[in-house]
C-alpha positions as CSV (number, residue, x, y, z in Angstrom):
1,M,31.1,6.7,-31.4
2,T,33.1,4.3,-28.9
3,L,33.5,3.7,-25.3
4,S,36.5,6.0,-25.3
5,D,34.2,8.8,-26.6
6,V,31.8,8.4,-23.7
7,A,34.5,8.1,-21.3
8,A,36.2,11.2,-22.5
9,L,32.9,13.1,-22.2
10,A,32.2,12.0,-18.8
11,G,35.5,13.0,-17.6
12,V,36.4,9.1,-16.3
13,S,38.7,6.4,-17.6
14,P,37.3,3.9,-20.3
15,G,37.4,1.1,-17.5
16,T,35.0,3.2,-15.5
17,A,32.9,3.9,-18.2
18,S,32.5,0.1,-19.0
19,K,32.0,-0.5,-15.4
20,A,29.3,2.2,-15.2
21,L,27.3,1.0,-18.3
22,N,27.6,-2.8,-17.5
23,G,26.3,-2.1,-13.8
24,R,29.5,-3.4,-12.3
25,G,32.1,-1.9,-9.8
26,H,32.1,0.0,-6.8
27,L,31.1,3.5,-8.3
28,R,29.1,6.5,-7.0
29,P,25.6,6.8,-8.2
30,E,26.6,10.3,-9.7
31,T,29.4,8.8,-11.7
32,R,27.1,6.1,-13.3
33,E,24.4,8.7,-14.0
34,R,27.1,11.1,-15.6
35,V,28.2,8.0,-17.9
36,A,24.7,7.2,-18.7
37,E,24.1,10.7,-19.8
38,A,27.2,11.1,-21.9
39,A,26.5,7.7,-23.7
40,E,22.8,9.0,-24.4
41,K,24.4,12.3,-25.7
42,L,26.7,10.5,-28.1
43,G,24.1,8.1,-29.2
44,F,26.2,5.4,-28.0
45,H,24.5,1.8,-27.7
46,P,26.8,-1.3,-26.7
47,N,25.9,-4.6,-28.4
48,E,23.6,-6.1,-25.7
49,A,23.9,-9.7,-26.7
50,A,27.6,-9.4,-26.8
51,R,27.5,-7.4,-23.5
52,S,25.6,-10.4,-22.0
53,L,27.6,-13.1,-23.6
54,L,31.0,-11.7,-22.2
55,S,29.6,-11.0,-18.9
56,G,27.4,-14.2,-18.3
57,R,24.6,-11.6,-17.2
58,T,21.2,-10.7,-18.8
59,Y,21.2,-7.1,-17.2
60,T,17.6,-7.4,-15.9
61,V,16.2,-7.7,-12.6
62,G,12.7,-8.6,-10.8
63,L,10.9,-6.4,-8.5
64,I,8.3,-8.3,-6.8
65,T,5.4,-6.2,-4.9
66,T,2.3,-7.1,-2.9
67,D,1.1,-3.5,-3.1
68,S,-1.4,-3.7,-5.9
69,V,-2.5,-0.2,-5.4
70,G,1.2,1.2,-5.7
71,R,0.8,3.6,-3.1
72,F,4.2,2.7,-1.6
73,S,6.0,0.3,-4.1
74,L,5.6,2.8,-7.1
75,P,7.9,5.4,-5.6
76,V,10.4,2.4,-4.4
77,L,10.2,1.0,-8.0
78,L,11.0,4.7,-9.4
79,G,14.2,5.1,-7.1
80,A,15.3,1.5,-8.3
81,E,14.7,2.5,-12.1
82,D,16.7,5.3,-11.4
83,A,19.6,3.5,-10.0
84,L,19.4,0.5,-12.5
85,G,19.0,2.7,-15.5
86,A,22.5,4.1,-14.9
87,G,23.6,0.6,-15.6
88,R,21.4,0.0,-18.4
89,I,19.6,-2.5,-16.3
90,S,16.2,-3.5,-17.0
91,V,13.3,-4.3,-14.5
92,F,10.3,-6.9,-14.6
93,L,7.6,-5.7,-12.2
94,C,5.5,-8.3,-10.7
95,D,2.5,-7.8,-8.5
96,T,1.6,-10.7,-6.3
97,R,-1.3,-9.2,-4.9
98,G,-0.3,-10.7,-1.5
99,D,-1.0,-14.2,-2.6
100,S,1.9,-16.6,-1.9
101,I,1.0,-18.9,-4.5
102,R,1.4,-16.2,-7.1
103,E,4.4,-15.1,-5.4
104,Q,6.6,-18.4,-6.0
105,H,4.8,-18.5,-9.7
106,Y,6.5,-15.2,-10.3
107,V,9.7,-16.1,-8.5
108,R,9.9,-19.3,-11.0
109,T,9.1,-17.3,-14.2
110,L,11.7,-14.6,-13.2
111,L,14.6,-17.2,-12.5
112,A,13.6,-18.8,-15.9
113,R,14.2,-15.6,-17.8
114,R,17.9,-15.6,-15.9
115,I,17.4,-12.3,-14.1
116,D,20.4,-11.1,-12.3
117,G,18.8,-10.5,-8.9
118,L,15.4,-9.7,-7.0
119,I,14.1,-6.7,-5.1
120,V,11.1,-7.4,-3.1
121,T,8.8,-4.8,-1.8
122,G,5.4,-4.5,-0.3
123,R,2.7,-2.1,1.3
124,R,3.9,-2.8,4.9
125,T,6.7,-2.3,6.9
126,D,6.4,-5.4,8.8
127,A,9.1,-8.0,8.6
128,R,8.3,-10.7,6.0
129,S,9.2,-14.3,5.7
130,P,12.2,-14.7,2.8
131,L,11.4,-15.7,-0.6
132,V,12.0,-19.5,-1.2
133,L,14.3,-19.6,-4.2
134,P,14.7,-22.7,-6.2
135,S,17.9,-21.4,-7.3
136,P,20.4,-19.0,-5.7
137,V,20.3,-15.5,-7.2
138,P,20.7,-11.9,-5.3
139,V,17.8,-10.5,-3.2
140,V,17.4,-7.3,-1.4
141,Y,14.0,-6.2,0.5
142,A,12.8,-3.0,0.3
143,F,10.2,-1.2,2.5
144,G,9.5,-4.1,4.5
145,P,12.5,-6.0,5.9
146,S,13.2,-9.9,5.7
147,A,12.5,-11.6,8.8
148,D,16.0,-13.1,8.1
149,E,18.8,-10.9,9.5
150,R,21.4,-12.3,7.2
151,D,19.4,-10.8,4.3
152,A,19.9,-7.4,2.9
153,S,17.2,-5.1,3.7
154,V,16.5,-1.2,3.1
155,V,13.6,0.3,5.1
156,P,12.4,4.0,5.9
157,D,13.3,5.4,9.3
158,D,9.9,5.2,11.3
159,A,11.5,5.8,14.4
160,G,13.4,8.9,13.3
161,G,10.4,10.2,11.4
162,A,8.2,10.2,14.5
163,R,10.7,11.9,16.4
164,L,11.0,14.7,13.6
165,A,7.1,15.2,13.8
166,V,7.1,15.6,17.7
167,E,10.2,17.6,18.0
168,H,8.8,20.1,15.1
169,L,5.6,20.2,17.1
170,L,7.6,21.1,20.4
171,A,9.7,23.6,18.5
172,T,6.5,25.2,17.8
173,G,5.4,25.8,21.2
174,R,3.0,22.7,21.7
175,R,3.0,20.7,24.8
176,R,0.0,18.6,24.7
177,V,0.4,16.4,21.8
178,A,-2.2,13.6,21.1
179,H,-1.2,10.7,18.7
180,V,-3.8,9.1,16.4
181,T,-2.6,6.1,14.2
182,G,-3.3,2.7,12.6
183,P,-3.7,-0.8,13.7
184,A,-1.7,-1.8,16.8
185,H,-0.8,-5.0,14.8
186,H,1.0,-2.9,12.2
187,A,4.7,-2.3,12.7
188,A,4.6,1.0,11.3
189,A,1.9,2.3,13.7
190,T,3.6,0.6,16.8
191,V,7.0,2.0,16.1
192,R,5.6,5.4,15.2
193,A,3.6,5.7,18.3
194,A,6.4,4.3,20.5
195,H,9.1,7.2,19.3
196,A,6.4,9.5,19.6
197,E,6.0,9.0,23.3
198,R,9.7,8.7,23.5
199,A,10.6,12.1,22.1
200,L,8.0,13.5,24.6
201,S,9.3,11.8,27.4
202,D,12.7,13.0,26.4
203,A,11.2,16.5,26.9
204,G,9.5,15.6,30.3
205,L,6.2,15.1,28.7
206,E,3.6,12.6,27.8
207,L,0.9,12.1,25.3
208,A,-2.2,13.9,25.9
209,G,-4.8,11.7,27.0
210,G,-1.9,9.1,28.5
211,R,-1.9,7.0,25.6
212,A,-1.8,6.3,21.7
213,L,-5.0,5.9,19.8
214,F,-5.0,2.9,17.6
215,G,-7.7,2.2,14.8
216,E,-7.3,2.2,10.9
217,W,-5.5,3.6,8.3
218,S,-8.4,5.8,7.1
219,E,-10.2,9.4,7.2
220,A,-13.0,7.8,9.0
221,W,-10.8,6.8,11.8
222,G,-8.9,10.1,11.7
223,R,-12.4,11.9,12.5
224,A,-13.3,9.4,15.0
225,G,-9.9,9.2,16.7
226,T,-9.4,13.1,16.9
227,H,-13.0,13.4,18.4
228,A,-12.0,10.7,21.2
229,A,-8.7,12.7,21.4
230,L,-10.5,15.7,22.3
231,R,-12.8,14.2,24.8
232,A,-9.9,12.6,26.6
233,A,-7.9,16.0,26.5
234,P,-9.8,18.9,25.9
235,D,-6.5,21.1,26.2
236,V,-4.9,19.3,23.2
237,D,-3.0,21.9,21.2
238,A,-1.3,19.3,18.7
239,V,-2.2,16.3,16.9
240,F,0.3,13.9,15.5
241,C,-1.2,11.4,13.0
242,G,0.1,7.7,11.7
243,S,-0.9,8.8,8.3
244,D,-1.9,11.5,6.0
245,Q,-5.4,9.9,5.4
246,I,-6.0,9.8,9.1
247,A,-4.7,13.4,9.4
248,R,-7.0,14.5,6.8
249,G,-10.0,12.9,8.7
250,A,-8.3,14.9,11.8
251,A,-8.5,18.1,9.8
252,D,-12.4,17.5,9.5
253,A,-13.1,16.6,13.1
254,L,-11.1,19.8,14.4
255,R,-13.2,22.0,12.1
256,E,-16.2,20.3,13.0
257,A,-15.0,20.9,16.8
258,G,-14.6,24.7,16.2
259,R,-10.7,24.4,16.6
260,R,-8.6,26.3,14.0
261,V,-5.6,24.7,12.7
262,P,-2.7,25.7,13.0
263,E,-3.6,28.6,15.5
264,D,-5.7,26.2,18.2
265,I,-4.3,22.8,17.3
266,A,-1.3,22.0,15.1
267,L,-1.7,19.1,13.1
268,V,1.1,16.4,11.5
269,G,0.5,13.7,9.3
270,Y,2.8,10.7,7.9
271,N,4.0,9.6,4.4
272,N,3.9,12.8,2.2
273,W,0.9,11.5,0.0
274,Q,1.1,14.5,-2.2
275,V,-2.5,14.4,-3.2
276,M,-3.9,14.0,0.2
277,A,-1.3,16.7,2.0
278,A,-2.2,19.1,-0.6
279,A,-6.0,18.5,-0.5
280,T,-6.2,18.9,3.5
281,R,-7.2,22.4,4.7
282,P,-4.9,23.8,5.6
283,P,-2.1,21.8,3.5
284,L,-0.5,19.5,5.8
285,T,2.8,19.2,7.5
286,T,3.7,15.6,7.1
287,V,6.7,13.0,7.4
288,D,8.2,12.1,4.1
289,M,9.3,8.6,4.3
290,S,12.2,9.1,1.2
291,L,10.7,5.8,-0.6
292,T,12.4,6.9,-3.6
293,E,15.8,7.0,-2.2
294,V,14.7,3.6,-0.4
295,G,14.2,2.0,-4.0
296,R,17.4,3.7,-5.2
297,T,19.4,2.6,-2.2
298,A,18.2,-1.0,-2.7
299,A,18.9,-0.9,-6.4
300,L,22.6,-0.1,-5.5
301,R,22.9,-2.8,-2.8
302,L,21.5,-5.2,-5.2
303,M,23.9,-4.3,-8.0
304,E,26.8,-4.6,-5.3
305,A,25.6,-8.2,-4.5
306,I,25.5,-9.0,-8.0
307,D,28.9,-7.8,-8.2
308,G,29.9,-10.3,-5.6
309,R,29.8,-7.8,-2.6
310,P,26.5,-8.8,-1.0
311,A,25.4,-6.5,2.1
312,H,23.8,-8.2,5.0
313,G,21.3,-6.8,7.7
314,V,18.7,-3.7,7.7
315,E,19.9,-0.4,6.3
316,V,17.6,2.5,7.5
317,V,17.0,5.5,4.8
318,P,16.3,8.6,6.9
319,S,13.0,10.5,6.7
320,R,12.4,14.3,6.2
321,L,9.7,16.5,7.5
322,V,7.9,18.5,4.9
323,V,6.5,21.7,6.8
324,R,3.3,23.0,5.5
325,D,0.4,25.4,6.9
326,S,-1.0,22.9,9.2
327,T,1.8,23.6,11.9
328,V,3.2,26.9,10.9
329,A,0.8,29.4,9.0
330,G,2.2,30.8,5.9
331,Q,4.5,27.8,4.9
332,Q,4.6,26.3,1.1
333,G,5.2,23.0,0.3
């Protein structure tokens, strides 16, 4: 089988097929995927050594993460691999465990392997210091942006996600909305709280109890924070939580207080952590940060940078609301 056979099956020109398989050119993701599928179906395998020699590239990229648990970095990695795989690019995954010395070691190791570029991700959405690179290589930051606005960063839309949650609660007739969230020194908590308040203000309302309740990203705080919200505003009819873990604890607290969900009080989480959302009783309405799309978009921007067309600044990927029984009885998700 030849490259022309692959191009014919994919319905593209040989030049486009070559760009798709080599991770080059400004092509639509679906075109790259169609060419990759055609190559796989035909059993077409280009000579990797020759490909690297001709292009001056290794067709490898590094992905550096500080998220040792993988709760946030794993879906980002899967999205990146989907996009990179269409260009037959391999990924080296390195976990720094939040250690700057370990991070520099991995940077040097990856550069010694002549990677074509780097994707940097982590467990928080706070801006981070840019990598210190001993030699230049394209870098894209995913999930948590670089503090340097000249760098390319791809992040989830926490502002839009909070607005989606509040507008959904308002659409279901709720007017007394409490907000229980994570630590006030985390960007994710402060951004979600600020835009939840703004969405309520736009509707002529304010948070039940007068302010957001900041605490920890834990079920224990979800229980304690929800009890505090009920004391501050006994007439609360909805609780928007800054994470699904907090919402799981909130559901327990509401049950302990004799409040039915969603009949008496609607409940919304954040992250769409499938295991947590499904285990909550009733199943949890929550905001999905589209982390797979964040990873996919970051990989596409990296391939463009490798191809000589670097992006700059922060690109925001829209979040989406997943509606389940905790806000509208009888929903599936």
